[in-house]
MOPAC internal coordinates of N, CA, C and O (Angstrom, degrees):
PM7 1SCF
backbone

  N    0.0000 0     0.00 0     0.00 0    0    0    0
  C    1.4467 1     0.00 0     0.00 0    1    0    0
  C    1.5236 1   111.27 1     0.00 0    2    1    0
  O    1.2310 1   119.90 1  -115.74 1    3    2    1
  N    1.3010 1   117.79 1    64.26 1    3    2    1
  C    1.4532 1   119.49 1   178.99 1    5    3    2
  C    1.5157 1   113.07 1   -67.94 1    6    5    3
  O    1.2310 1   119.55 1   153.45 1    7    6    5
  N    1.2994 1   118.46 1   -26.55 1    7    6    5
  C    1.4571 1   121.13 1  -177.37 1    9    7    6
  C    1.5141 1   113.25 1   -65.30 1   10    9    7
  O    1.2310 1   120.07 1   143.17 1   11   10    9
  N    1.3506 1   117.46 1   -36.83 1   11   10    9
  C    1.4613 1   119.41 1  -177.52 1   13   11   10
  C    1.5186 1   111.34 1   -71.02 1   14   13   11
  O    1.2310 1   120.46 1   141.96 1   15   14   13
  N    1.3021 1   116.72 1   -38.04 1   15   14   13
  C    1.4650 1   119.67 1  -178.81 1   17   15   14
  C    1.5228 1   111.29 1   -70.63 1   18   17   15
  O    1.2310 1   120.37 1   140.82 1   19   18   17
  N    1.3253 1   116.89 1   -39.18 1   19   18   17
  C    1.4613 1   119.69 1   179.77 1   21   19   18
  C    1.5241 1   111.00 1   -65.42 1   22   21   19
  O    1.2310 1   120.38 1   141.55 1   23   22   21
  N    1.3150 1   116.88 1   -38.45 1   23   22   21
  C    1.4647 1   120.38 1   179.11 1   25   23   22
  C    1.5073 1   111.92 1   -67.03 1   26   25   23
  O    1.2310 1   120.25 1   139.89 1   27   26   25
  N    1.3301 1   117.12 1   -40.11 1   27   26   25
  C    1.4600 1   119.11 1  -179.18 1   29   27   26
  C    1.5212 1   111.32 1   -70.71 1   30   29   27
  O    1.2310 1   120.02 1   146.77 1   31   30   29
  N    1.3321 1   117.57 1   -33.23 1   31   30   29
  C    1.4680 1   119.72 1   177.10 1   33   31   30
  C    1.5173 1   110.17 1   -67.53 1   34   33   31
  O    1.2310 1   120.77 1   141.47 1   35   34   33
  N    1.3263 1   116.14 1   -38.53 1   35   34   33
  C    1.4600 1   119.67 1   178.46 1   37   35   34
  C    1.5187 1   110.99 1   -65.51 1   38   37   35
  O    1.2310 1   120.59 1   138.48 1   39   38   37
  N    1.3170 1   116.48 1   -41.52 1   39   38   37
  C    1.4583 1   121.06 1   178.21 1   41   39   38
  C    1.5236 1   110.47 1   -65.88 1   42   41   39
  O    1.2310 1   120.75 1   138.96 1   43   42   41
  N    1.3233 1   116.18 1   -41.04 1   43   42   41
  C    1.4694 1   119.25 1   179.12 1   45   43   42
  C    1.5295 1   110.85 1   -63.00 1   46   45   43
  O    1.2310 1   120.24 1   141.92 1   47   46   45
  N    1.3350 1   117.15 1   -38.08 1   47   46   45
  C    1.4588 1   120.31 1   178.09 1   49   47   46
  C    1.5103 1   112.21 1   -64.66 1   50   49   47
  O    1.2310 1   120.75 1   140.40 1   51   50   49
  N    1.3414 1   116.16 1   -39.60 1   51   50   49
  C    1.4626 1   119.98 1   178.41 1   53   51   50
  C    1.5196 1   111.06 1   -67.37 1   54   53   51
  O    1.2310 1   120.37 1   141.43 1   55   54   53
  N    1.3295 1   116.89 1   -38.57 1   55   54   53
  C    1.4667 1   120.83 1   178.89 1   57   55   54
  C    1.5182 1   109.73 1   -65.59 1   58   57   55
  O    1.2310 1   120.02 1   138.77 1   59   58   57
  N    1.3491 1   117.57 1   -41.23 1   59   58   57
  C    1.4608 1   120.90 1   178.82 1   61   59   58
  C    1.5236 1   111.12 1   -60.74 1   62   61   59
  O    1.2310 1   119.82 1   137.49 1   63   62   61
  N    1.3131 1   117.94 1   -42.51 1   63   62   61
  C    1.4625 1   121.73 1   179.26 1   65   63   62
  C    1.5199 1   110.23 1   -64.61 1   66   65   63
  O    1.2310 1   120.43 1   138.86 1   67   66   65
  N    1.3306 1   116.79 1   -41.14 1   67   66   65
  C    1.4630 1   120.32 1   178.98 1   69   67   66
  C    1.5171 1   111.01 1   -65.57 1   70   69   67
  O    1.2310 1   120.28 1   139.91 1   71   70   69
  N    1.3183 1   117.07 1   -40.09 1   71   70   69
  C    1.4678 1   120.56 1   178.35 1   73   71   70
  C    1.5180 1   110.09 1   -64.26 1   74   73   71
  O    1.2310 1   119.89 1   137.54 1   75   74   73
  N    1.3422 1   117.82 1   -42.46 1   75   74   73
  C    1.4647 1   120.92 1   178.27 1   77   75   74
  C    1.5200 1   111.39 1   -63.38 1   78   77   75
  O    1.2310 1   120.04 1   139.23 1   79   78   77
  N    1.3232 1   117.53 1   -40.77 1   79   78   77
  C    1.4628 1   120.03 1   177.86 1   81   79   78
  C    1.5233 1   111.10 1   -64.68 1   82   81   79
  O    1.2310 1   120.32 1   137.58 1   83   82   81
  N    1.3328 1   116.99 1   -42.42 1   83   82   81
  C    1.4589 1   121.02 1   178.87 1   85   83   82
  C    1.5203 1   110.42 1   -64.05 1   86   85   83
  O    1.2310 1   120.61 1   135.74 1   87   86   85
  N    1.3211 1   116.44 1   -44.26 1   87   86   85
  C    1.4627 1   120.59 1   179.81 1   89   87   86
  C    1.5192 1   110.25 1   -62.96 1   90   89   87
  O    1.2310 1   120.14 1   138.74 1   91   90   89
  N    1.3316 1   117.34 1   -41.26 1   91   90   89
  C    1.4581 1   121.10 1   177.84 1   93   91   90
  C    1.5218 1   111.21 1   -63.86 1   94   93   91
  O    1.2310 1   120.35 1   138.04 1   95   94   93
  N    1.3284 1   116.93 1   -41.96 1   95   94   93
  C    1.4571 1   120.83 1   179.61 1   97   95   94
  C    1.5226 1   110.65 1   -65.53 1   98   97   95
  O    1.2310 1   119.99 1   137.96 1   99   98   97
  N    1.3361 1   117.62 1   -42.04 1   99   98   97
  C    1.4640 1   121.03 1   179.69 1  101   99   98
  C    1.5222 1   110.16 1   -64.09 1  102  101   99
  O    1.2310 1   120.31 1   137.06 1  103  102  101
  N    1.3218 1   117.00 1   -42.94 1  103  102  101
  C    1.4601 1   120.71 1   178.54 1  105  103  102
  C    1.5208 1   110.46 1   -63.60 1  106  105  103
  O    1.2310 1   120.38 1   135.83 1  107  106  105
  N    1.3144 1   116.88 1   -44.17 1  107  106  105
  C    1.4593 1   120.99 1   179.13 1  109  107  106
  C    1.5275 1   111.13 1   -63.77 1  110  109  107
  O    1.2310 1   120.51 1   136.00 1  111  110  109
  N    1.3292 1   116.63 1   -44.00 1  111  110  109
  C    1.4654 1   120.18 1   179.73 1  113  111  110
  C    1.5225 1   110.71 1   -64.62 1  114  113  111
  O    1.2310 1   120.32 1   138.98 1  115  114  113
  N    1.3226 1   117.00 1   -41.02 1  115  114  113
  C    1.4634 1   120.22 1   179.21 1  117  115  114
  C    1.5287 1   110.54 1   -65.17 1  118  117  115
  O    1.2310 1   120.14 1   138.65 1  119  118  117
  N    1.3374 1   117.34 1   -41.35 1  119  118  117
  C    1.4632 1   121.02 1   178.65 1  121  119  118
  C    1.5239 1   110.23 1   -62.85 1  122  121  119
  O    1.2310 1   120.52 1   137.51 1  123  122  121
  N    1.3277 1   116.62 1   -42.49 1  123  122  121
  C    1.4594 1   119.91 1   178.80 1  125  123  122
  C    1.5215 1   111.20 1   -66.85 1  126  125  123
  O    1.2310 1   120.32 1   138.83 1  127  126  125
  N    1.3124 1   116.99 1   -41.17 1  127  126  125
  C    1.4630 1   120.58 1  -176.44 1  129  127  126
  C    1.5275 1   111.72 1   -71.67 1  130  129  127
  O    1.2310 1   120.04 1   136.89 1  131  130  129
  N    1.3230 1   117.52 1   -43.11 1  131  130  129
  C    1.4659 1   119.94 1  -173.81 1  133  131  130
  C    1.5168 1   113.67 1   -89.50 1  134  133  131
  O    1.2310 1   119.90 1   143.43 1  135  134  133
  N    1.3122 1   117.80 1   -36.57 1  135  134  133
  C    1.4622 1   120.56 1  -173.91 1  137  135  134
  C    1.5282 1   111.68 1  -100.80 1  138  137  135
  O    1.2310 1   120.19 1   122.24 1  139  138  137
  N    1.3231 1   117.24 1   -57.76 1  139  138  137
  C    1.4554 1   121.11 1  -171.48 1  141  139  138
  C    1.5174 1   113.65 1   -71.98 1  142  141  139
  O    1.2310 1   119.72 1   164.95 1  143  142  141
  N    1.3176 1   118.14 1   -15.05 1  143  142  141
  C    1.4670 1   119.64 1   178.98 1  145  143  142
  C    1.5260 1   112.06 1   -82.30 1  146  145  143
  O    1.2310 1   119.84 1   168.02 1  147  146  145
  N    1.3021 1   117.91 1   -11.98 1  147  146  145
  C    1.4647 1   122.41 1   179.47 1  149  147  146
  C    1.5266 1   108.59 1  -116.35 1  150  149  147
  O    1.2310 1   120.56 1   -63.26 1  151  150  149
  N    1.3167 1   116.53 1   116.74 1  151  150  149
  C    1.4615 1   121.03 1  -176.17 1  153  151  150
  C    1.5101 1   113.52 1   -60.12 1  154  153  151
  O    1.2310 1   120.14 1   135.43 1  155  154  153
  N    1.3181 1   117.34 1   -44.57 1  155  154  153
  C    1.4583 1   120.44 1  -177.72 1  157  155  154
  C    1.5255 1   111.36 1   -65.70 1  158  157  155
  O    1.2310 1   120.28 1   140.87 1  159  158  157
  N    1.3363 1   117.08 1   -39.13 1  159  158  157
  C    1.4612 1   120.41 1   179.93 1  161  159  158
  C    1.5337 1   110.83 1   -71.58 1  162  161  159
  O    1.2310 1   120.71 1   145.13 1  163  162  161
  N    1.3236 1   116.26 1   -34.87 1  163  162  161
  C    1.4583 1   120.23 1   175.31 1  165  163  162
  C    1.5252 1   109.77 1   -61.25 1  166  165  163
  O    1.2310 1   120.36 1   139.24 1  167  166  165
  N    1.3267 1   116.92 1   -40.76 1  167  166  165
  C    1.4621 1   121.65 1   179.03 1  169  167  166
  C    1.5308 1   111.12 1   -65.66 1  170  169  167
  O    1.2310 1   120.38 1   139.04 1  171  170  169
  N    1.3272 1   116.87 1   -40.96 1  171  170  169
  C    1.4689 1   120.76 1   178.66 1  173  171  170
  C    1.5246 1   110.24 1   -64.39 1  174  173  171
  O    1.2310 1   120.31 1   133.41 1  175  174  173
  N    1.3315 1   117.01 1   -46.59 1  175  174  173
  C    1.4690 1   121.08 1   179.43 1  177  175  174
  C    1.5276 1   110.32 1   -64.32 1  178  177  175
  O    1.2310 1   119.88 1   143.95 1  179  178  177
  N    1.3267 1   117.84 1   -36.05 1  179  178  177
  C    1.4576 1   121.92 1   176.01 1  181  179  178
  C    1.5203 1   109.68 1   -58.92 1  182  181  179
  O    1.2310 1   119.95 1   132.47 1  183  182  181
  N    1.3226 1   117.71 1   -47.53 1  183  182  181
  C    1.4651 1   121.11 1   179.58 1  185  183  182
  C    1.5136 1   112.97 1   -63.93 1  186  185  183
  O    1.2310 1   120.30 1   136.76 1  187  186  185
  N    1.3305 1   117.04 1   -43.24 1  187  186  185
  C    1.4638 1   120.83 1   179.29 1  189  187  186
  C    1.5231 1   110.56 1   -63.35 1  190  189  187
  O    1.2310 1   120.70 1   134.68 1  191  190  189
  N    1.3383 1   116.26 1   -45.32 1  191  190  189
  C    1.4692 1   118.92 1  -179.10 1  193  191  190
  C    1.5282 1   111.18 1   -66.31 1  194  193  191
  O    1.2310 1   119.96 1   146.89 1  195  194  193
  N    1.3201 1   117.68 1   -33.11 1  195  194  193
  C    1.4629 1   120.55 1   176.16 1  197  195  194
  C    1.5189 1   110.82 1   -62.67 1  198  197  195
  O    1.2310 1   119.92 1   134.49 1  199  198  197
  N    1.3286 1   117.77 1   -45.51 1  199  198  197
  C    1.4619 1   120.73 1  -179.18 1  201  199  198
  C    1.5236 1   111.73 1   -68.74 1  202  201  199
  O    1.2310 1   119.91 1   144.34 1  203  202  201
  N    1.3253 1   117.77 1   -35.66 1  203  202  201
  C    1.4695 1   120.20 1   175.81 1  205  203  202
  C    1.5240 1   109.84 1   -64.80 1  206  205  203
  O    1.2310 1   120.72 1   135.49 1  207  206  205
  N    1.3415 1   116.23 1   -44.51 1  207  206  205
  C    1.4656 1   120.10 1   177.67 1  209  207  206
  C    1.5225 1   110.99 1   -60.10 1  210  209  207
  O    1.2310 1   120.49 1   134.61 1  211  210  209
  N    1.3121 1   116.67 1   -45.39 1  211  210  209
  C    1.4697 1   120.14 1  -179.29 1  213  211  210
  C    1.5218 1   111.49 1   -63.52 1  214  213  211
  O    1.2310 1   120.16 1   135.80 1  215  214  213
  N    1.3244 1   117.29 1   -44.20 1  215  214  213
  C    1.4635 1   120.71 1  -179.47 1  217  215  214
  C    1.5270 1   111.63 1   -66.43 1  218  217  215
  O    1.2310 1   120.63 1   144.66 1  219  218  217
  N    1.3228 1   116.40 1   -35.34 1  219  218  217
  C    1.4667 1   119.87 1  -177.35 1  221  219  218
  C    1.5191 1   112.33 1   -75.09 1  222  221  219
  O    1.2310 1   119.73 1   153.54 1  223  222  221
  N    1.3154 1   118.11 1   -26.46 1  223  222  221
  C    1.4641 1   119.62 1  -172.65 1  225  223  222
  C    1.5182 1   114.52 1  -114.31 1  226  225  223
  O    1.2310 1   119.70 1  -173.52 1  227  226  225
  N    1.3139 1   118.18 1     6.48 1  227  226  225
  C    1.4630 1   120.43 1  -171.69 1  229  227  226
  C    1.5336 1   112.43 1   -58.51 1  230  229  227
  O    1.2310 1   118.91 1   133.51 1  231  230  229
  N    1.2957 1   119.69 1   -46.49 1  231  230  229
  C    1.4710 1   121.66 1  -179.51 1  233  231  230
  C    1.5179 1   111.62 1  -127.63 1  234  233  231
  O    1.2310 1   120.71 1  -154.63 1  235  234  233
  N    1.3172 1   116.26 1    25.37 1  235  234  233
  C    1.4581 1   120.43 1  -172.58 1  237  235  234
  C    1.5281 1   112.14 1   -61.09 1  238  237  235
  O    1.2310 1   119.57 1   135.08 1  239  238  237
  N    1.3098 1   118.42 1   -44.92 1  239  238  237
  C    1.4605 1   121.10 1  -179.62 1  241  239  238
  C    1.5145 1   112.77 1   -62.71 1  242  241  239
  O    1.2310 1   120.77 1   136.39 1  243  242  241
  N    1.3187 1   116.13 1   -43.61 1  243  242  241
  C    1.4576 1   120.17 1   179.83 1  245  243  242
  C    1.5333 1   111.28 1   -66.06 1  246  245  243
  O    1.2310 1   120.53 1   141.51 1  247  246  245
  N    1.3465 1   116.59 1   -38.49 1  247  246  245
  C    1.4585 1   119.63 1   177.94 1  249  247  246
  C    1.5278 1   111.80 1   -67.61 1  250  249  247
  O    1.2310 1   120.14 1   141.98 1  251  250  249
  N    1.3468 1   117.34 1   -38.02 1  251  250  249
  C    1.4617 1   119.83 1   175.31 1  253  251  250
  C    1.5283 1   111.17 1   -60.70 1  254  253  251
  O    1.2310 1   120.46 1   135.37 1  255  254  253
  N    1.3235 1   116.72 1   -44.63 1  255  254  253
  C    1.4688 1   120.24 1   178.78 1  257  255  254
  C    1.5281 1   111.41 1   -63.47 1  258  257  255
  O    1.2310 1   120.17 1   136.74 1  259  258  257
  N    1.3194 1   117.28 1   -43.26 1  259  258  257
  C    1.4714 1   120.30 1   179.79 1  261  259  258
  C    1.5258 1   110.62 1   -64.90 1  262  261  259
  O    1.2310 1   120.34 1   140.96 1  263  262  261
  N    1.3423 1   116.95 1   -39.04 1  263  262  261
  C    1.4586 1   120.33 1   179.50 1  265  263  262
  C    1.5205 1   110.96 1   -66.82 1  266  265  263
  O    1.2310 1   120.21 1   136.59 1  267  266  265
  N    1.3167 1   117.20 1   -43.41 1  267  266  265
  C    1.4728 1   119.65 1   179.27 1  269  267  266
  C    1.5282 1   110.91 1   -66.70 1  270  269  267
  O    1.2310 1   120.10 1   144.10 1  271  270  269
  N    1.3280 1   117.42 1   -35.90 1  271  270  269
  C    1.4668 1   121.04 1   176.64 1  273  271  270
  C    1.5285 1   110.45 1   -65.64 1  274  273  271
  O    1.2310 1   120.46 1   138.36 1  275  274  273
  N    1.3198 1   116.72 1   -41.64 1  275  274  273
  C    1.4676 1   120.76 1   177.59 1  277  275  274
  C    1.5178 1   110.91 1   -61.38 1  278  277  275
  O    1.2310 1   120.77 1   135.00 1  279  278  277
  N    1.3422 1   116.14 1   -45.00 1  279  278  277
  C    1.4592 1   119.55 1   179.46 1  281  279  278
  C    1.5258 1   111.96 1   -64.65 1  282  281  279
  O    1.2310 1   120.36 1   139.29 1  283  282  281
  N    1.3295 1   116.92 1   -40.71 1  283  282  281
  C    1.4685 1   118.66 1  -178.80 1  285  283  282
  C    1.5270 1   112.10 1   -72.67 1  286  285  283
  O    1.2310 1   119.60 1   145.99 1  287  286  285
  N    1.3125 1   118.36 1   -34.01 1  287  286  285
  C    1.4706 1   121.12 1  -178.67 1  289  287  286
  C    1.5225 1   112.87 1   -77.19 1  290  289  287
  O    1.2310 1   120.43 1   140.33 1  291  290  289
  N    1.3339 1   116.77 1   -39.67 1  291  290  289
  C    1.4648 1   119.42 1  -171.73 1  293  291  290
  C    1.5247 1   113.90 1  -112.77 1  294  293  291
  O    1.2310 1   120.04 1   173.06 1  295  294  293
  N    1.3144 1   117.53 1    -6.94 1  295  294  293
  C    1.4608 1   121.74 1   171.86 1  297  295  294
  C    1.5109 1   115.14 1    55.30 1  298  297  295
  O    1.2310 1   121.47 1    54.47 1  299  298  297
  N    1.3404 1   114.79 1  -125.53 1  299  298  297
  C    1.4563 1   121.12 1  -173.56 1  301  299  298
  C    1.5217 1   112.58 1   -61.88 1  302  301  299
  O    1.2310 1   119.72 1   146.01 1  303  302  301
  N    1.3212 1   118.14 1   -33.99 1  303  302  301
  C    1.4645 1   120.67 1   179.20 1  305  303  302
  C    1.5319 1   110.12 1   -63.01 1  306  305  303
  O    1.2310 1   120.11 1   140.88 1  307  306  305
  N    1.3420 1   117.40 1   -39.12 1  307  306  305
  C    1.4645 1   120.76 1   177.55 1  309  307  306
  C    1.5248 1   110.61 1   -66.20 1  310  309  307
  O    1.2310 1   120.70 1   142.03 1  311  310  309
  N    1.3411 1   116.27 1   -37.97 1  311  310  309
  C    1.4682 1   119.90 1   177.14 1  313  311  310
  C    1.5183 1   109.78 1   -63.17 1  314  313  311
  O    1.2310 1   120.29 1   136.09 1  315  314  313
  N    1.3123 1   117.05 1   -43.91 1  315  314  313
  C    1.4671 1   121.15 1   179.33 1  317  315  314
  C    1.5278 1   111.74 1   -65.59 1  318  317  315
  O    1.2310 1   120.09 1   150.90 1  319  318  317
  N    1.3108 1   117.43 1   -29.10 1  319  318  317
  C    1.4638 1   121.63 1   179.14 1  321  319  318
  C    1.5267 1   113.09 1   -83.74 1  322  321  319
  O    1.2310 1   119.97 1   177.28 1  323  322  321
  N    1.3258 1   117.65 1    -2.72 1  323  322  321
  C    1.4570 1   120.09 1   173.86 1  325  323  322
  C    1.5156 1   115.84 1   105.71 1  326  325  323
  O    1.2310 1   119.86 1  -162.34 1  327  326  325
  N    1.3213 1   117.87 1    17.66 1  327  326  325
  C    1.4627 1   119.97 1  -178.29 1  329  327  326
  C    1.5304 1   111.74 1   -67.14 1  330  329  327
  O    1.2310 1   119.99 1   147.90 1  331  330  329
  N    1.3387 1   117.63 1   -32.10 1  331  330  329
  C    1.4641 1   119.37 1   177.56 1  333  331  330
  C    1.5215 1   111.15 1   -69.39 1  334  333  331
  O    1.2310 1   120.27 1   142.34 1  335  334  333
  N    1.3275 1   117.09 1   -37.66 1  335  334  333
  C    1.4742 1   119.89 1   176.03 1  337  335  334
  C    1.5211 1   109.95 1   -64.39 1  338  337  335
  O    1.2310 1   120.74 1   140.72 1  339  338  337
  N    1.3195 1   116.19 1   -39.28 1  339  338  337
  C    1.4578 1   120.00 1   177.48 1  341  339  338
  C    1.5241 1   110.16 1   -64.66 1  342  341  339
  O    1.2310 1   120.11 1   139.24 1  343  342  341
  N    1.3285 1   117.39 1   -40.76 1  343  342  341
  C    1.4534 1   120.85 1   177.71 1  345  343  342
  C    1.5327 1   110.41 1   -62.39 1  346  345  343
  O    1.2310 1   120.19 1   136.23 1  347  346  345
  N    1.3351 1   117.25 1   -43.77 1  347  346  345
  C    1.4711 1   120.90 1   177.87 1  349  347  346
  C    1.5263 1   110.34 1   -62.28 1  350  349  347
  O    1.2310 1   120.49 1   140.57 1  351  350  349
  N    1.3195 1   116.68 1   -39.43 1  351  350  349
  C    1.4624 1   120.81 1   177.87 1  353  351  350
  C    1.5289 1   110.72 1   -63.52 1  354  353  351
  O    1.2310 1   120.20 1   140.71 1  355  354  353
  N    1.3100 1   117.22 1   -39.29 1  355  354  353
  C    1.4651 1   120.79 1   178.02 1  357  355  354
  C    1.5275 1   111.49 1   -66.26 1  358  357  355
  O    1.2310 1   120.25 1   141.16 1  359  358  357
  N    1.3203 1   117.12 1   -38.84 1  359  358  357
  C    1.4629 1   120.61 1   177.97 1  361  359  358
  C    1.5268 1   110.01 1   -65.05 1  362  361  359
  O    1.2310 1   120.12 1   135.01 1  363  362  361
  N    1.3233 1   117.38 1   -44.99 1  363  362  361
  C    1.4675 1   121.11 1   178.93 1  365  363  362
  C    1.5240 1   110.26 1   -62.74 1  366  365  363
  O    1.2310 1   120.28 1   138.25 1  367  366  365
  N    1.3163 1   117.07 1   -41.75 1  367  366  365
  C    1.4662 1   120.68 1   177.53 1  369  367  366
  C    1.5203 1   110.94 1   -62.60 1  370  369  367
  O    1.2310 1   120.29 1   141.65 1  371  370  369
  N    1.3249 1   117.04 1   -38.35 1  371  370  369
  C    1.4555 1   120.66 1   176.83 1  373  371  370
  C    1.5175 1   112.27 1   -62.80 1  374  373  371
  O    1.2310 1   120.62 1   136.42 1  375  374  373
  N    1.3335 1   116.41 1   -43.58 1  375  374  373
  C    1.4673 1   119.61 1   178.04 1  377  375  374
  C    1.5251 1   111.71 1   -68.03 1  378  377  375
  O    1.2310 1   119.89 1   144.96 1  379  378  377
  N    1.3239 1   117.81 1   -35.04 1  379  378  377
  C    1.4639 1   120.82 1   175.29 1  381  379  378
  C    1.5223 1   110.07 1   -63.15 1  382  381  379
  O    1.2310 1   120.60 1   136.85 1  383  382  381
  N    1.3224 1   116.45 1   -43.15 1  383  382  381
  C    1.4609 1   120.37 1   176.93 1  385  383  382
  C    1.5195 1   112.07 1   -62.65 1  386  385  383
  O    1.2310 1   120.49 1   140.79 1  387  386  385
  N    1.3318 1   116.67 1   -39.21 1  387  386  385
  C    1.4606 1   120.35 1   178.60 1  389  387  386
  C    1.5334 1   110.84 1   -66.29 1  390  389  387
  O    1.2310 1   120.07 1   139.47 1  391  390  389
  N    1.3289 1   117.48 1   -40.53 1  391  390  389
  C    1.4637 1   120.35 1   177.80 1  393  391  390
  C    1.5247 1   110.80 1   -64.80 1  394  393  391
  O    1.2310 1   120.44 1   139.15 1  395  394  393
  N    1.3238 1   116.76 1   -40.85 1  395  394  393
  C    1.4668 1   119.93 1   177.29 1  397  395  394
  C    1.5195 1   111.07 1   -63.99 1  398  397  395
  O    1.2310 1   120.32 1   143.52 1  399  398  397
  N    1.3360 1   116.98 1   -36.48 1  399  398  397
  C    1.4598 1   120.68 1   177.69 1  401  399  398
  C    1.5256 1   111.00 1   -65.07 1  402  401  399
  O    1.2310 1   120.21 1   140.42 1  403  402  401
  N    1.3210 1   117.20 1   -39.58 1  403  402  401
  C    1.4673 1   120.91 1   178.80 1  405  403  402
  C    1.5287 1   110.10 1   -64.71 1  406  405  403
  O    1.2310 1   120.24 1   137.52 1  407  406  405
  N    1.3280 1   117.14 1   -42.48 1  407  406  405
  C    1.4708 1   120.43 1   176.76 1  409  407  406
  C    1.5188 1   109.64 1   -62.99 1  410  409  407
  O    1.2310 1   120.29 1   136.87 1  411  410  409
  N    1.3262 1   117.05 1   -43.13 1  411  410  409
  C    1.4618 1   121.69 1   178.20 1  413  411  410
  C    1.5256 1   111.40 1   -58.02 1  414  413  411
  O    1.2310 1   120.20 1   130.90 1  415  414  413
  N    1.3353 1   117.22 1   -49.10 1  415  414  413
  C    1.4630 1   120.89 1  -178.79 1  417  415  414
  C    1.5302 1   111.64 1   -65.71 1  418  417  415
  O    1.2310 1   120.08 1   144.65 1  419  418  417
  N    1.3269 1   117.46 1   -35.35 1  419  418  417
  C    1.4634 1   120.33 1   177.57 1  421  419  418
  C    1.5226 1   110.46 1   -64.54 1  422  421  419
  O    1.2310 1   120.50 1   133.93 1  423  422  421
  N    1.3227 1   116.65 1   -46.07 1  423  422  421
  C    1.4615 1   120.40 1   178.82 1  425  423  422
  C    1.5301 1   110.82 1   -65.78 1  426  425  423
  O    1.2310 1   120.54 1   140.16 1  427  426  425
  N    1.3179 1   116.58 1   -39.84 1  427  426  425
  C    1.4601 1   120.34 1   178.13 1  429  427  426
  C    1.5311 1   110.40 1   -61.69 1  430  429  427
  O    1.2310 1   120.42 1   135.69 1  431  430  429
  N    1.3131 1   116.80 1   -44.31 1  431  430  429
  C    1.4685 1   121.00 1   179.05 1  433  431  430
  C    1.5265 1   110.80 1   -60.89 1  434  433  431
  O    1.2310 1   120.59 1   135.81 1  435  434  433
  N    1.3131 1   116.47 1   -44.19 1  435  434  433
  C    1.4768 1   120.72 1   179.96 1  437  435  434
  C    1.5162 1   110.67 1   -63.52 1  438  437  435
  O    1.2310 1   119.92 1   134.99 1  439  438  437
  N    1.3166 1   117.76 1   -45.01 1  439  438  437
  C    1.4648 1   120.41 1  -178.35 1  441  439  438
  C    1.5253 1   112.15 1   -68.31 1  442  441  439
  O    1.2310 1   120.01 1   139.68 1  443  442  441
  N    1.3277 1   117.58 1   -40.32 1  443  442  441
  C    1.4600 1   118.50 1   179.34 1  445  443  442
  C    1.5189 1   111.25 1   -68.36 1  446  445  443
  O    1.2310 1   119.85 1   143.41 1  447  446  445
  N    1.3229 1   117.88 1   -36.59 1  447  446  445
  C    1.4639 1   119.84 1   174.81 1  449  447  446
  C    1.5240 1   111.09 1   -64.48 1  450  449  447
  O    1.2310 1   120.33 1   138.09 1  451  450  449
  N    1.3142 1   116.97 1   -41.91 1  451  450  449
  C    1.4595 1   121.68 1  -179.84 1  453  451  450
  C    1.5346 1   110.36 1   -64.33 1  454  453  451
  O    1.2310 1   120.37 1   135.60 1  455  454  453
  N    1.3438 1   116.89 1   -44.40 1  455  454  453
  C    1.4621 1   119.77 1   179.02 1  457  455  454
  C    1.5225 1   111.59 1   -66.85 1  458  457  455
  O    1.2310 1   120.39 1   139.91 1  459  458  457
  N    1.3224 1   116.86 1   -40.09 1  459  458  457
  C    1.4550 1   120.51 1   179.28 1  461  459  458
  C    1.5105 1   112.57 1   -65.61 1  462  461  459
  O    1.2310 1   119.94 1   140.75 1  463  462  461
  N    1.3096 1   117.72 1   -39.25 1  463  462  461
  C    1.4727 1   120.88 1   179.83 1  465  463  462
  C    1.5101 1   111.99 1   -72.87 1  466  465  463
  O    1.2310 1   120.03 1   146.27 1  467  466  465
  N    1.3076 1   117.54 1   -33.73 1  467  466  465
  C    1.4584 1   121.09 1  -175.64 1  469  467  466
  C    1.5229 1   112.99 1   -79.01 1  470  469  467
  O    1.2310 1   120.14 1   148.22 1  471  470  469
  N    1.2997 1   117.33 1   -31.78 1  471  470  469
  C    1.4695 1   120.03 1  -170.40 1  473  471  470
  C    1.5257 1   114.14 1  -110.70 1  474  473  471
  O    1.2310 1   119.72 1  -171.31 1  475  474  473
  N    1.3173 1   118.14 1     8.69 1  475  474  473
  C    1.4674 1   118.56 1   177.58 1  477  475  474
  C    1.5035 1   111.28 1  -103.29 1  478  477  475
  O    1.2310 1   120.10 1   180.00 1  479  478  477

């Protein structure tokens, strides 16, 4: 009965996408309702996200180059010493910095719109 299993996998994939969209919408709505609706809190979150972005990206490029140089120079020994874990950590830190940047830009957009509407 290959037909029944293929249909259920397709349905499960569609349900997963719908759940992800719903979860994204709920998170976005909650962020807008709790953070972006209050100017002072938007400003605080803007500052926090700026510092997270700065801390996450301060030497990221140089560390990526040093890690790739270590892997190319020492090969398997560097892998055994944890260079791949360090590389994974750098990738995760990069994505954390990117997420903080997105939060920063969202808060910046909200505050500039609020200031522009209020003072023009």
